N, C-alpha and C positions, 0 to 999 in steps of 0.2 A: 477871619476866624480859622481858616485852614492852617495858617502860619502859627497862630497862637496855640492851636491844638497840637501841632507838631512839636512846639516848644515844651508843652506839658508832657508829651510822650518821651521826649529827650531827657527831661528831668527824671522821670520814673526809671528810664533805662540806666541812668547814671548812678542812682543811689538806692534803687530797690533791686537787690541782687543776692544770690545764695552766698552764705558765709558759714564756714565750718569753724566753730569756736568763737569766743569773744573777740571782736574785731581789733581790740588794742594789742593783746599779745600776738594775734595773727599778723598784724602789721609788721612786727619784728621778725616773725617767722618767714614772712614773704620777702622782706628785705634781705634776710640771711640766705634764703634759697637763691635769690637772684644773684647775690654777691658770690656765693659758692659756685654757681653755674659758670662764672667767668674764670674759675681756676681749673687747672688740669689735674690736680690731685686733692686728696681728702683734707678738709679744713683742720688746722691744728690749734687755732685760737680765734676767739670772736670777741669783739668789743661792740657794745650797744649803748647808744646815747639817745634819750627820748625826752620829750616835753613833759612838764609836770603832770598834765592831765592824762597823757598816755600812760605815764608811770602809775598814777592813781588807779586807773581802770585796769591795770594788769596785776596788781598786788595780791588779789585774793581769789582769782578765778582759775579754774582748771583748764589745762590745754588739752584739746581732744586727742585721744589715742595714747596719752602719756600717763594719766593718773596723777599728774604733778601740777604744781601751781607756779605761775610767774613768767617773767620775761626771759630769764636765763634758759629755762628748758625750751621755751618757744623758739628762741633764736637758735639754740644748739640743734634741736631736732629739725628745724627748718633748714639749716645749713647742711645737715647730714642726710636728710631724707625727704626734704620738701620738693614739691614740683613748682619750679620757677614760672611755669606757664599757666598755673591754675588760679592765680589771683587769691581771693579770700578763701578758696578751698585748697590752699597750698599743702595742708597736712592730711589730705584725704587718703593718701596711699602709704603713710608711714608704717613701718613694721617694728615689732618689739625689739629686735636687735639694734635698730637705729636709735630707739629710745635709750637702750642700755649704753650705747656708745656716747650719746649726748650727755647722759648723766655722768659718765666717766670723765668726759671733757670738763664738766662743771666741777666735779670732785677734785680734779687736778689743778683747779684754779685757772683754767684756760678760757673762762667765759666771764667777762666783766659787764656790769650793767650800771649806768649812772644817769642822773638827770642833767639836763642842759638848759641853759637860758635861751629862750626863743620866743618870738611874738606869735608863732604858730601854735594853735591848740593841738593839732595832729602833726607830730614831727618825730621822725626816727632816722637815726644815722647808724649804719652797721658797717664795721670793717672786719673782714675775714682774711686770715693769713694762712698760707700753706707754703712751707719752705721759704723761698725768697720772694714769693709773690704775695701781693696784698690787693684785695678787691674791696671796693666800698660802694654802698648804695645809700642815697639820701632820699627820704620820702617826706613830703610836706604838703599840707592842705587836704589830703585825703588818704585813706588807709592803704591804697595801692598806687598812689600818684608819685611815681619816681621822678625826681627833678634832676638827679645827676648820678651817673655811674663812673667810677674810675678804676683803672687797673695799673698798679705800680705807679701811682701818682699822676697818670695821664687820663684826662677826661675822655671817655668813649661814648658818652651820651649826656645831654643836658637839655633842659627846657624850663620855661617859666612856670610858676604855679598857675594852673588853668582853672578858672571858675566853672568850666563845663565838666571838669572831672572832680572838682573839689566840692565838699559839702558846704563850706563857707562860700557865700555868694552864688549859690546854685540858682537862685531865683532873680538875681540881678538882671535888669533889663527886660524882664518878662512881665507882660500884662497878666498878672495872676491875682486872684482874690477867692474868697470862699464862694461867692456867686459864680465866678468863672469856672471854678473847679466843679461845682454842682452841675452847671450847664454842660460842661465837657463830659462828665461822667454819665449823665442821663441821655445825651444826644449823640455822642460819638458812635460810629459803627462798632458793633460788638466784636467783629473780627480784629479790629485794631487794638482792643484791650483784652482779648482772650488770654494773653500771656500772663496776666495778673493772677489767674487761677492757680498758677504754679505755687504761689504763696500759700494758698489753702492746702495744697497737697503736702508741701514740705513741712509746714508748721504743724499740721495735723499729725504727721508721722512723728515729729518731735514730742508732741504731747503724749502720744501712745507709748513712746519709749520712756518718758518720764513717769508714766503710771505703771509700766511693767517692771522697771528696775529701780534700784535705790541710787538716787543722785541728790547731792546737796542736803538741804533741810527736809526734802520729801514733802513739800507743802501740798502738792497735788495729790500725792498718795495718802496723806493724812486726811484731806477732805474726802477722798474716796472711801477710806476706812470709816470715817465719821458718818457718811451716808449709809454705808452697810450696817453700821451699828445702830442706826436710827437716831443718832444725835443731830444729824442734819438731814434735810429733805432732798430728794433727787429731782430738783426743779431746774428751771431754765437758768436762774441766776447762779445757783451753786455749780451747775455744769460749766458755765463760763469761767467761774473762779477756779474750778478744778483743772480744766483743760489748759488755761493760760499759765497757771502756776506750775503745772506739771511740765509743760514745754520749757519754761524757764529753768526749772530744776535740772532738766536734762542738759540744757545748753550751758548753764553755769557749772554743772558737774562734770563736764568733759565728754559728753556723748559724741560718738563719731558719726553724727548726722548733721547735715547743714540746716540752718534756719534761713528763711527768706528775710533778709535784713531790711531795715528802713533807716536811711540817713546814717548809715554806719553802725547801726545797733540791731543785733538779733533779737534782744528782748523787746525792743520797740516794734520790730517786725511782727513778733508774736502778738503784742498788744493791738496792733493795727489789723490783724488778720482773724484770729480765732474767735473773738466775740461775734464777728460777722458770719463766720462759717456756721456757728451754732444758731445764730438768729435766722439765717437762711434756711436751715433745716427745720426750725420751729415753724416758720411761715411757709415752708415748702415752695420757695420762690424759683428754684432752678438756677442754672449756671449763669445765665445772662444777667439777671438782677444781682446775683452775688458778685459778679465781676464789676458791675457798675458801682456797687457799694464799696468794694475793695479799692477801687480807684479813688473814690471820695476819701476813704480812710488813709490810704498810703500817701496820696498827693496832698491831702489836707494837712497831714502831719508834717510833711516836708515843708510846706508853705509856712506853717506856724513856727517851725523850728528855724526857718531861715531868718527870723527876726532876732536871733541871738547866737552866740558862739556855738560851734558844733560840740564842744566839750566844756562843761561848766559845773557849777554847784547845784544846778537845777536838774531834777530828774525828768528826762524827756518823756517818760511814760505818761506824764500828765497831759501834755498836748496831744500825744499820740492817741490816748484813750478818748480825748475830746473829739478827735477826728473819727474815731471808731464809733462813738455815740451818734455822730452825724449819719454815718452809714446805716446804723441800726434803725434809726427813724425812717430812713428811706425804705428799707426792707419791710418795715411794718406798714408801709403805705402812707407815711406822714408827709407833710408839706416841706418845702424849702425853709419856710419860717420856723417850723418846728425843729428842723435839723440844726438851724442856727441856735435855737434855744438849748438844744442838747450840748453844743459846744460850750455855750455860756455856763451851763450848769456844772460841767466837769471842771472848768477853769475856776469856778467859784468854790469848788470842793477841795481839791488836793494840789493846788499850785504851790503849797509850802513844802512839798516833799523834796528833800535834798538828795544829791548824788554824792555818795561817799565811796565811790569805786565799784567796779564790777566784782561780784562775789555771790555766794549761795543765797544770801538774803534778798538779792534782787528779785527772786521769785515772789517774795512777799509784797514787794513794791508793784510788780506786775499784777498781782492779785488785787491790791488796793486800788490801783488806777482802773483796772477792768471792772471792779465792783462799782466804782464811781460812774463808769460809763453806763452800766446797767441802770443805776438809780437816775442818772441824768436823762437817759432815754425814756424811762417810765414817766418822769415828770414832763418831759418835752412833748410826749405824745398826748398828754393832757393839756398841752399849751401852757404849762407852768414854767416860768423862767426866772432865774436870778439875774438881775440887772441893776445898774446904778447902786452897787453895793461893793464897797472896798475898791479893789483893783478891777473889778468887773464893771464895764461901762454899759451904756444902753445898747450899743450895737456891737456885733461880733468883731468887726474889723478894728474898732477902737480898743476892744478888750485884748485882742491879739497884740496890738502895738504896746499896750500897757505891760503885757507879759514880757515882751521883748525888752522894754525899758527896765523892768524889774531885774531881769537876769543880767543884761549888759552893763547897766550902771549901778545896780544895787547889790550884786552877789559876787563881785570880784574878790572882795576881802574874805567873804565866806568860803570861797573856793581855796584861797591860800591857807586859811586856818584848818580846813578839812585835810588838806595835803600835809600840813605840818603835824597834825594830830596823828595821821596814819603813818607818818615817817618817823615819829618819835621812838 
């Protein structure tokens, strides 16, 4: 049991981490920052090659601190002002002058971005040139997993793609299940999981920022205004919709605040966290029970997503919100069986939601899946469950495998068509 629980904590530490900005363009920013750090003078040109899915998830999202969209600005500002030691928070300290220099580099035609054929869903290769020196960084399998660095054609670092650092295969070889996750979350020493409360702090601040200022489609602010106008009620459900979508508004709109991400996604970190924060406040449960529920949500989401590729045509907020619904039942005093019912109910509701890239409208998808979590929780607490219907099986583990099969075997062509449509 001790070894199994340590494996669970290792998984959480590997893929639940603060991230400033959408992780796909930030991947390019990080690679560029690392490459530039190998040079002795200011970068003069940058070449970026990425996988189709990383390209898709970078086309419509704002890069923090820039007010601009896309891989080119992410790579350029990463090279000129990024912190190569900050991982997914590489752009936390960029300054306006560096953004201007980055844009000037782009305007001069010195930054190129292209798609490359690769079997990896998360892949980024960046080459940065300064004078006669050229540095390159290759990332594969995870948003910050560097597999090779070169300087002037000579390799200075290389390693194999590691499942312990990669989102793909993160649960391989681990005895993990919904039952195992529930047992771990409810029985592990509180001090060993207290760290997960940081997700509540970071993502709550992001929600507050999204309600305070204008970002993206302002989904959260629109709900808040509708409540103030009496068009919507200020109730438990609408508060969850408002807070989650506001946090996503800010994240997709380029707010200079980190989200606690889940499995490489800030939006999914938001969906895994804020419904539980609000539920815990409603039931006045305190930090310990909130932490245990957050472990269920974050680890449950990771486990379900490990059944299919890390980037695909399937919106991961669906399974993330299924895991969140599980934690909501726990906070309300429900049973393990009812927690499984909640997962089943969400997966029966919005498993058809597709991913068509990271962008402002992701806030609406976060709202949709979080709304499904609320409804699923309400049904589950009454011991009502959708099962043996469509892709939803009788048991939760069978349903999770069905979702994995649907995405892995059934949605590859969907992903290709989505990328072609977006690139046309």
